[in-house]
Each structure stands twice: as C-alpha cells, then as structure tokens.
C-alpha positions as CSV (number, residue, x, y, z in Angstrom):
1,M,-20.1,-2.6,55.2
2,P,-22.3,-4.6,52.8
3,S,-25.3,-2.2,50.6
4,R,-28.7,-3.3,51.3
5,W,-31.1,-2.0,48.8
6,P,-33.0,0.3,47.7
7,H,-30.0,2.3,46.9
8,P,-30.1,6.1,45.9
9,L,-28.7,5.5,43.0
10,I,-30.3,2.7,41.9
11,L,-33.8,4.8,42.6
12,L,-32.7,7.4,40.8
13,F,-31.9,5.3,37.8
14,C,-34.9,3.7,37.8
15,L,-37.0,7.5,37.9
16,L,-34.3,8.8,35.0
17,W,-35.0,5.3,32.7
18,S,-38.5,6.6,33.2
19,A,-37.8,9.9,32.2
20,G,-35.5,9.1,29.0
21,L,-32.2,10.2,30.4
22,A,-30.7,6.7,30.4
23,S,-31.4,6.2,26.5
24,R,-28.1,8.8,26.3
25,V,-26.3,5.2,26.6
26,S,-27.3,1.7,26.0
27,I,-26.2,-1.6,27.0
28,S,-26.0,-5.1,25.5
29,P,-26.2,-7.7,27.0
30,T,-28.8,-6.7,29.7
31,T,-27.8,-10.1,31.5
32,L,-24.7,-11.6,31.9
33,Q,-23.6,-15.1,32.1
34,L,-20.6,-17.4,33.5
35,Q,-20.4,-21.3,33.0
36,P,-18.1,-23.8,33.9
37,N,-16.4,-23.9,30.6
38,V,-17.3,-20.1,29.9
39,R,-14.7,-18.4,32.3
40,A,-15.5,-14.8,30.7
41,T,-18.0,-12.6,29.0
42,Q,-18.7,-8.8,27.7
43,L,-21.0,-6.0,27.3
44,T,-21.0,-3.0,25.3
45,L,-21.7,0.8,26.5
46,T,-22.6,3.0,23.2
47,N,-23.0,6.6,23.9
48,Q,-26.0,7.9,22.0
49,G,-26.1,11.2,23.2
50,G,-24.3,14.6,22.1
51,E,-21.9,14.9,25.0
52,A,-19.1,12.7,26.7
53,V,-19.8,10.7,29.5
54,T,-17.4,8.9,32.3
55,F,-18.7,5.9,34.2
56,D,-17.1,4.0,36.8
57,L,-17.6,0.1,37.1
58,S,-17.3,-2.0,39.7
59,L,-18.7,-5.5,40.3
60,L,-20.4,-6.9,43.8
61,A,-21.5,-10.4,45.0
62,W,-25.2,-10.0,45.5
63,S,-27.3,-12.5,47.9
64,Q,-30.6,-12.2,49.9
65,P,-29.8,-13.0,53.5
66,G,-32.8,-12.4,55.5
67,G,-35.2,-11.7,52.7
68,Q,-33.1,-8.7,51.9
69,D,-30.8,-8.1,48.5
70,V,-27.2,-7.6,49.7
71,L,-24.3,-6.1,47.7
72,V,-20.8,-7.1,49.1
73,G,-17.1,-6.1,47.4
74,T,-16.2,-9.2,45.8
75,Q,-12.6,-10.1,44.0
76,A,-13.9,-13.4,42.5
77,V,-14.6,-11.6,39.1
78,V,-12.6,-8.8,37.0
79,V,-13.9,-6.1,35.1
80,A,-11.7,-4.2,32.5
81,P,-12.2,-2.0,31.7
82,S,-12.8,-0.2,35.5
83,T,-13.4,3.3,34.3
84,V,-14.6,4.2,30.6
85,T,-15.1,7.8,29.2
86,L,-17.6,7.5,25.7
87,E,-17.3,10.1,23.1
88,P,-20.4,10.7,21.3
89,G,-21.1,8.0,19.3
90,A,-18.5,6.0,20.5
91,T,-18.6,2.3,21.7
92,Q,-16.9,0.9,24.5
93,T,-16.3,-3.2,25.1
94,V,-16.1,-4.5,28.7
95,R,-15.0,-7.4,29.8
96,L,-15.5,-9.5,32.8
97,A,-13.6,-13.0,33.8
98,R,-13.8,-15.6,36.4
99,L,-10.3,-15.6,38.6
100,G,-11.0,-18.8,40.4
101,A,-12.1,-22.0,39.4
102,P,-15.4,-22.8,38.3
103,T,-18.6,-22.9,40.8
104,L,-20.5,-26.1,41.5
105,S,-23.7,-23.9,42.0
106,E,-24.5,-20.5,40.9
107,L,-23.8,-17.7,42.0
108,A,-24.8,-14.1,41.2
109,Y,-23.0,-10.4,41.3
110,R,-24.5,-7.0,40.2
111,L,-22.1,-4.7,38.0
112,L,-22.5,-1.1,38.9
113,I,-22.1,1.3,36.2
114,T,-21.8,4.4,37.8
115,E,-21.7,7.9,35.7
116,R,-19.3,10.6,37.2
117,P,-20.5,13.7,38.1
118,S,-20.6,16.7,35.1
119,Q,-18.2,19.3,36.0
120,A,-20.7,22.0,34.3
121,P,-22.2,24.2,36.8
122,G,-25.8,23.9,38.1
123,V,-28.0,21.2,39.0
124,T,-26.2,17.4,37.8
125,T,-28.2,13.9,37.6
126,R,-25.8,11.0,37.7
127,I,-27.6,7.9,36.4
128,Q,-26.2,4.5,38.0
129,F,-27.2,0.9,35.8
130,S,-27.1,-2.4,37.9
131,V,-25.9,-5.4,35.2
132,P,-26.8,-8.7,36.5
133,L,-24.5,-11.7,36.1
134,F,-24.5,-15.2,37.2
135,D,-22.0,-17.7,37.2
136,G,-23.0,-21.5,37.2
137,P,-23.4,-24.3,35.2
138,A,-26.9,-23.3,33.6
139,E,-26.2,-25.6,31.2
140,A,-26.3,-28.6,32.8
141,A,-30.3,-28.2,33.1
142,G,-30.7,-27.5,29.8
143,R,-30.8,-23.5,30.0
144,T,-29.6,-21.0,27.8
145,P,-27.2,-18.4,29.1
146,G,-29.3,-16.0,31.1
147,A,-32.6,-17.1,30.4
148,S,-34.8,-18.2,33.7
149,P,-36.6,-22.1,33.6
150,P,-40.0,-22.4,32.6
151,L,-42.2,-21.6,35.6
152,A,-43.1,-25.2,36.8
153,E,-39.3,-26.4,36.9
154,T,-38.3,-23.7,39.8
155,P,-41.3,-22.9,41.4
156,F,-41.0,-20.1,44.7
157,Q,-42.7,-20.8,48.0
158,V,-44.9,-18.1,49.9
159,G,-44.3,-17.7,53.0
160,L,-45.7,-15.5,55.6
161,G,-43.4,-14.2,58.9
162,A,-44.7,-13.6,62.2
163,D,-43.9,-10.3,61.5
164,G,-46.8,-10.4,58.8
165,R,-44.1,-9.9,56.2
166,V,-44.6,-12.1,52.8
167,T,-41.2,-13.8,52.2
168,L,-41.0,-15.6,48.3
169,S,-38.3,-17.8,48.4
170,N,-36.7,-20.0,45.8
171,P,-35.7,-22.9,46.5
172,G,-34.3,-23.9,43.0
173,A,-30.7,-24.3,42.1
174,F,-31.2,-21.3,39.6
175,H,-32.5,-17.6,39.9
176,L,-35.9,-17.3,38.9
177,R,-36.7,-13.9,36.7
178,L,-40.2,-12.6,37.6
179,N,-41.1,-10.3,34.7
180,T,-44.2,-8.9,36.6
181,L,-45.3,-9.2,40.6
182,E,-48.2,-7.3,41.6
183,V,-50.0,-7.7,45.5
184,R,-53.6,-7.0,46.9
185,G,-54.0,-5.6,50.2
186,A,-56.8,-3.6,51.8
187,D,-56.1,-1.1,48.9
188,G,-56.5,-3.1,45.7
189,W,-53.8,-4.4,43.8
190,Q,-50.5,-2.9,43.5
191,P,-47.3,-3.6,41.5
192,V,-44.1,-4.3,43.5
193,P,-40.6,-3.4,41.7
194,L,-39.2,-7.1,42.2
195,L,-37.5,-9.1,39.6
196,Y,-35.1,-11.8,40.6
197,L,-35.5,-14.4,43.5
198,L,-31.9,-15.9,43.4
199,A,-31.0,-19.5,43.7
200,G,-31.6,-21.3,47.4
201,Q,-32.8,-17.5,48.9
202,G,-35.4,-15.2,48.2
203,R,-37.5,-11.7,49.5
204,S,-39.5,-10.4,51.8
205,L,-42.0,-7.9,50.6
206,D,-42.5,-4.5,52.7
207,V,-46.2,-4.2,51.8
208,A,-48.7,-4.7,54.9
209,G,-51.7,-6.7,54.7
210,I,-50.6,-8.9,51.8
211,Q,-53.6,-11.1,50.6
212,E,-52.6,-12.5,47.2
213,L,-50.2,-12.3,44.5
214,R,-50.0,-12.2,40.7
215,Y,-47.0,-13.1,38.9
216,S,-45.8,-13.5,35.6
217,Q,-42.9,-15.8,34.3
218,G,-41.7,-17.4,31.8
219,G,-45.0,-16.5,29.5
220,Q,-47.4,-17.2,32.2
221,T,-49.7,-15.3,35.1
222,R,-51.0,-16.8,37.9
223,N,-52.3,-16.0,41.4
224,V,-51.7,-16.9,44.8
225,V,-53.7,-16.7,47.7
226,V,-52.0,-15.4,51.1
227,H,-52.6,-17.7,53.9
C-alpha cells in the first residue's frame, strides 16, 4: 500500500531533531543524486553518541499524485547494507545503485533510515531520517548534482481548486526545492513544512483561506498573491 505523508515517524523525526536527539547520528550528504553516467552513489552514517544504535534502511519511490507525497516500494535502486549497527564513534558507508538502464526523465526516491527500538526497559523513542534521492540527467541542464536550478528557470504555478485548497505545481523537468514557504490567511503569516515540488508534479496546501504566499529558493524571496 502506498504511504501518504505526513507519516508518524517523519513527524517524530522532525520533533526529535529540534530536541537534539537526532544529533547522535550524522548523515552526509543529506541529498543524493544519480545521473545517466553515474549509476551509484553513497552516504555516510556516523554515531556521535555514547551508545550503539541500529538502523534499518529502505528505499521507496516518491511521487506527488493528487498533490500529496506518496511513497511506494521499489526495486529500481538497491541499498547495501540494509541494516547498520553503529558502535559509539563508528562510521558506516551505505551504497545505492541503479539496477536498470538510465532514466530519460528525473525520478525521485526517499531513503528511509529507521532506528530500531531500544531493548532497554521504559519509554523509548525512535528516529527516522528521510534522505531524498534523485535520478535523472541533471548535468544536461548544467546543474550541480543535487542542486536546485535558479528560481527563474523552474517557476512553480499556483492554482486554487474547487475545494478551496491552493496547489503548487512544478512544470519543470527537475525537482524544485524551496528553502522556506509561508502562507498568509485570516490569522496572518504561518510557515508551511513544504520543501520539494517534484518534476512535473506538485503539492496541495492543507491550509484554508490562503491569500498570499511567500517563499525563498535559490537565494531569492518572492511573494505571490492567490487569486
């Protein structure tokens, strides 16, 4: 079954990150890129805490049908190892490789790195990291792998549906990463935790009465009035 965000573990990850618990483990890089002539990539996990920690790793295909983030299982990219145990101070390299032919258009995935529950008695918390992976001809557009194009190259479209929800659509051939997004309604400005608009897709905003958007991307900040 497809998984539609917000996922409980994703929300827990966001809360724990701000509380400093996720600082026990560092991940580098935080965005991954495959290209037609680069079928494999890797990331590094480092345990900076004082206790051993075990993670399960899985890769899911990522799309945005109907304006919602959806994750489904895939075998297009293999992840090795799929389970990692890190002793204090230890580092592990995780490799990801495309199994099939290069894609002609950009595809998106999410690498989920989920902490196994502690065996210690009492209340425990679990951390889940979600690392985006993009597979597509990034170099063909003169882009640095993993980087978003300048704002003027990939503008998004703002639409207002019959249900009153605002939809942001990315007509470009590459994903668009927003650094920040805020919306203004009857109660003033409020932040929206939206970071990515996938290529040829988009996201609906579950906020009623949006009158204006303010976003930053590529070092620029702009406002858009919703009609």
